[in-house]
C-alpha positions in Angstrom: -28.3 51.1 -28.7 -27.7 49.7 -25.1 -29.6 46.8 -23.9 -32.4 47.5 -21.1 -31.9 45.6 -18.1 -35.6 45.3 -16.9 -35.8 46.1 -13.4 -38.2 44.0 -12.5 -38.6 44.5 -8.7 -39.0 48.2 -9.1 -41.9 47.7 -11.7 -43.4 45.2 -9.5 -43.2 47.2 -6.2 -45.4 50.3 -8.9 -47.5 47.1 -10.2 -46.9 48.0 -13.7 -44.1 46.6 -16.4 -43.7 49.2 -19.5 -44.8 47.8 -22.8 -42.4 47.6 -25.6 -39.9 49.7 -23.6 -36.9 49.1 -25.4 -38.9 49.8 -28.6 -40.0 52.8 -27.6 -37.0 54.5 -26.7 -35.2 53.7 -30.0 -37.9 54.9 -32.0 -38.1 58.4 -29.7 -34.6 58.5 -30.5 -34.4 60.6 -27.7 -31.5 63.6 -27.4 -30.5 64.4 -23.7 -31.2 68.0 -24.7 -34.8 67.5 -26.2 -37.8 68.0 -24.7 -40.3 64.7 -25.2 -44.1 64.2 -23.9 -45.5 61.2 -21.9 -49.2 61.2 -22.9 -50.5 58.6 -20.7 -47.9 58.4 -17.9 -49.9 55.3 -16.0 -47.3 54.4 -13.4 -44.3 56.4 -15.6 -42.6 53.1 -16.4 -41.7 55.2 -19.8 -41.6 58.0 -18.5 -38.7 57.1 -15.5 -36.8 56.0 -18.9 -37.3 58.9 -20.7 -36.4 61.2 -17.6 -33.0 59.0 -17.1 -31.8 59.6 -20.5 -32.4 63.7 -20.6 -30.1 66.0 -18.8 -30.6 69.7 -20.2 -33.7 68.7 -21.5 -37.3 68.3 -19.9 -40.4 65.4 -20.3 -44.2 66.4 -19.8 -46.2 63.8 -18.4 -49.4 63.8 -18.6 -52.4 61.4 -17.1 -56.6 62.0 -16.5 -56.0 59.5 -13.4 -55.1 61.7 -10.5 -53.6 58.7 -8.8 -51.4 58.5 -11.8 -49.6 61.7 -10.9 -49.6 61.1 -7.3 -47.6 57.8 -7.6 -45.3 59.3 -10.1 -44.3 61.8 -7.5 -42.6 59.5 -5.5 -41.6 57.1 -8.9 -39.8 60.0 -10.8 -38.4 62.2 -7.6 -35.0 61.4 -8.3 -35.4 63.4 -11.8 -38.1 65.7 -10.8 -36.5 69.0 -11.9 -36.8 67.8 -15.6 -40.5 66.6 -15.2 -43.5 68.4 -15.3 -46.6 66.5 -14.3 -50.2 67.5 -15.8 -53.3 66.4 -14.9 -55.0 66.9 -17.9 -56.2 64.3 -20.8 -54.4 64.0 -23.7 -57.2 65.4 -25.9 -56.5 68.9 -24.5 -52.3 68.7 -26.1 -52.6 71.7 -27.8 -53.8 73.9 -24.8 -51.4 71.9 -22.3 -48.3 73.2 -24.5 -49.4 76.7 -25.4 -49.7 76.7 -21.0 -46.6 75.5 -20.8 -45.2 77.9 -23.2 -43.7 75.2 -25.3 -43.7 75.7 -28.9 -42.4 72.4 -30.1 -41.3 68.8 -28.7 -39.1 66.3 -30.3 -41.4 63.4 -29.2 -44.5 62.2 -27.7 -45.4 58.6 -26.7 -49.2 57.5 -26.1 -49.5 53.7 -24.6 -53.4 53.4 -24.9 -53.7 50.5 -22.7 -55.4 50.7 -19.7 -52.6 50.7 -16.8 -52.1 47.1 -14.9 -53.0 48.8 -11.4 -56.3 51.0 -13.0 -57.2 46.6 -13.9 -55.8 45.4 -10.3 -57.8 47.8 -8.6 -60.9 46.4 -7.7 -63.2 49.2 -6.6 -62.1 51.0 -10.0 -65.0 48.9 -11.8 -62.8 47.7 -15.0 -62.1 44.3 -14.2 -64.6 41.5 -15.0 -62.9 39.3 -12.5 -63.7 41.6 -9.3 -66.6 42.4 -8.1 -67.4 46.3 -7.5 -69.3 49.6 -8.4 -70.0 49.9 -11.9 -67.2 53.6 -12.4 -64.6 52.7 -15.7 -63.5 56.3 -15.4 -59.9 56.8 -15.6 -60.6 60.1 -14.5 -62.4 59.9 -11.8 -63.6 64.0 -11.8 -65.4 62.8 -14.8 -69.1 62.6 -14.4 -69.6 59.3 -16.9 -70.0 56.3 -15.7 -70.6 52.6 -16.4 -73.1 52.5 -14.3 -74.7 55.8 -16.2 -73.9 53.7 -19.4 -75.9 50.3 -18.2 -78.6 51.8 -16.4 -79.6 55.8 -19.0 -78.7 54.2 -22.4 -81.0 53.1 -24.9 -81.0 50.0 -26.2 -79.7 50.7 -30.1 -77.1 52.8 -28.1 -75.8 50.0 -26.2 -76.0 47.6 -29.1 -73.7 49.6 -30.9 -70.8 50.2 -28.6 -70.9 46.3 -27.7 -70.6 45.8 -31.6 -68.0 48.8 -32.8 -66.4 49.0 -30.0 -66.1 45.1 -28.5 -66.1 43.8 -31.7 -69.3 41.5 -29.9 -70.7 39.0 -31.9 -73.3 39.2 -29.2 -74.2 42.6 -28.9 -77.8 42.3 -29.8 -78.4 39.7 -26.9 -76.4 41.3 -24.6 -77.9 44.7 -25.2 -81.2 43.3 -24.5 -80.6 41.5 -21.3 -79.2 44.5 -19.9 -82.4 46.4 -20.9 -84.5 43.9 -19.6 -82.5 43.5 -16.4 -82.6 47.0 -15.2 -86.3 46.8 -15.7 -86.4 45.3 -12.7 -83.9 46.7 -10.4 -80.2 49.2 -11.2 -77.4 47.3 -11.9 -74.7 48.8 -9.6 -72.4 46.3 -9.9 -69.2 44.7 -12.1 -70.9 40.9 -10.9 -74.5 42.0 -11.7 -73.2 43.0 -15.1 -71.1 39.8 -16.2 -74.1 37.2 -14.7 -75.6 39.2 -17.0 -73.8 39.1 -19.8 -73.1 35.1 -18.9 -77.0 34.8 -19.0 -77.6 36.3 -22.4 -75.1 34.4 -24.4 -75.4 30.7 -25.8 -73.6 27.9 -23.7 -71.1 27.5 -26.7 -69.5 30.9 -26.1 -69.6 30.4 -22.3 -66.7 27.8 -23.1 -64.3 29.8 -25.1 -60.7 30.4 -23.7 -61.3 34.2 -23.7 -63.7 35.6 -20.4 -67.6 35.8 -21.8 -67.8 39.2 -20.1 -64.2 40.7 -21.5 -65.6 42.7 -24.8 -68.4 43.9 -23.4 -66.3 45.7 -20.4 -63.6 46.7 -23.2 -66.8 48.1 -25.0 -68.3 50.1 -22.3 -64.7 51.3 -20.9 -63.9 53.0 -24.4 -67.7 54.3 -24.1 -67.3 55.6 -20.5 -63.4 57.3 -21.7 -64.2 58.5 -25.2 -61.5 56.8 -25.7 -61.4 56.1 -29.6 -63.2 59.7 -30.5 -60.2 61.3 -29.0 -57.8 59.5 -30.8 -57.8 61.4 -34.9 -57.6 64.9 -33.2 -55.0 63.6 -31.0 -52.7 62.6 -33.4 -52.9 65.4 -35.9 -52.2 68.1 -32.7 -49.4 65.7 -32.1 -48.1 66.2 -35.5 -48.6 69.9 -35.4 -46.5 70.6 -32.2 -43.3 67.9 -33.2 -40.4 69.8 -34.2 -38.9 68.5 -37.6 -37.2 64.8 -37.1 -39.8 64.5 -34.0 -40.9 61.5 -33.6 -44.4 59.9 -32.7 -44.8 56.6 -30.9 -48.4 55.0 -30.4 -48.8 51.7 -28.7 -52.7 50.2 -28.9 -54.2 47.0 -27.6 -56.7 46.4 -30.0 -57.5 46.5 -33.5 -59.8 49.5 -33.1 -57.5 51.8 -31.9 -54.5 50.4 -34.3 -57.1 50.7 -37.5 -57.5 54.6 -36.3 -53.7 55.0 -35.7 -52.5 53.3 -38.9 -55.2 55.5 -41.0 -54.2 58.7 -39.6 -50.6 58.3 -39.8 -51.3 56.9 -43.5 -52.9 60.8 -43.9 -50.2 62.4 -42.2 -47.9 60.8 -44.5 -50.5 61.2 -47.8 -49.1 64.3 -49.8 -51.3 65.3 -53.1 -54.3 64.1 -53.0 -55.4 65.2 -57.0 -56.8 62.6 -59.7 -54.0 60.5 -60.9 -55.4 62.2 -64.1 -54.3 65.9 -63.7 -51.3 67.3 -65.2 -50.3 69.5 -61.9 -51.4 69.4 -58.2 -54.1 72.0 -57.6 -54.6 70.2 -53.8 -50.9 71.8 -52.4 -51.3 68.9 -49.5 -47.7 67.9 -48.6 -47.1 64.9 -46.6 -46.3 66.2 -42.2 -44.8 62.6 -41.7 -43.2 59.8 -43.0 -43.9 56.1 -41.6 -40.3 54.8 -39.6 -42.8 51.3 -39.2 -45.7 50.3 -42.3 -46.0 47.3 -39.7 -46.6 47.8 -36.5 -43.9 46.7 -33.9 -44.9 43.7 -31.4 -43.3 42.6 -28.2 -41.1 40.0 -28.5 -40.6 36.5 -27.1 -38.6 37.7 -23.8 -41.4 40.2 -23.3 -44.1 38.0 -23.3 -42.5 35.6 -20.9 -42.5 38.2 -18.0 -45.0 40.5 -19.4 -48.3 38.4 -21.0 -50.4 41.4 -21.3 -48.0 42.9 -24.3 -49.5 40.2 -26.0 -51.7 42.0 -27.8 -49.5 45.1 -27.7 -48.8 47.1 -31.3 -46.5 50.1 -31.5 -46.7 52.4 -35.1 -43.9 55.5 -35.2 -43.6 58.2 -37.3 -41.2 61.5 -37.5 -42.3 64.9 -38.3 -40.6 65.9 -41.8 
């Protein structure tokens, strides 16, 4: 595969550097006449490079964030005749392909990270580094916001998401702190929430290298956007929608996502599940996919030098049988 030149100026202009770009393009095994789907368009870094490699092929690019669709109109303008932009969520994959009269695709890419612009736009409320209204919606038309979660969800549910989605060991204390604070006045901003989180943690935790609010903000963001719930059905729908030999590439950014992706891909790659002592197979189950990478692909030193946000990225690839 030809070595890609990192288009640094263009990436900086659009506020985004696509993670594991070369590895994704190689993993997708792109054909110029193929049909491909980018289920998490973001700032179109991956989509742009896929579109550049198509001639008579087609790219369907999906995002739940309307600002991503608007930005892609400009960034993908040169290749617009071969790109279809869809404002939707990847959990509606079947419906999207059906509406476009597409019965199968040759490759799908899902980058599950929050795009850099979403993190950097203070008013979106994703960042614990800037004061903003508690929002965290990837799709601004959705009704559930971080404000609702923080102010309305009961203690036990707050504790659960902080522990399960954020792997926050101080989840009980933080959930208790949130519930106590909102009794007096609603929690409206990210700065208020950061202060509550900090005041609920022991002094030693505040001295750790990682920001004390990072895990809690991650947990609330995942809850607001239903990120983990959508993964297994999306992956199974993707497998069903691929042509034979089509590739599925998924980038995750934390261990919860990666565990779900690994488990689901292994299930899709598993055939007969009958007990070993059965003389013949009675379940009839056949594998749908084969794993291209048994271990996740991670960023090399060169990428980490210019894109530190790639440090936690893991790419898994499977092929339709």
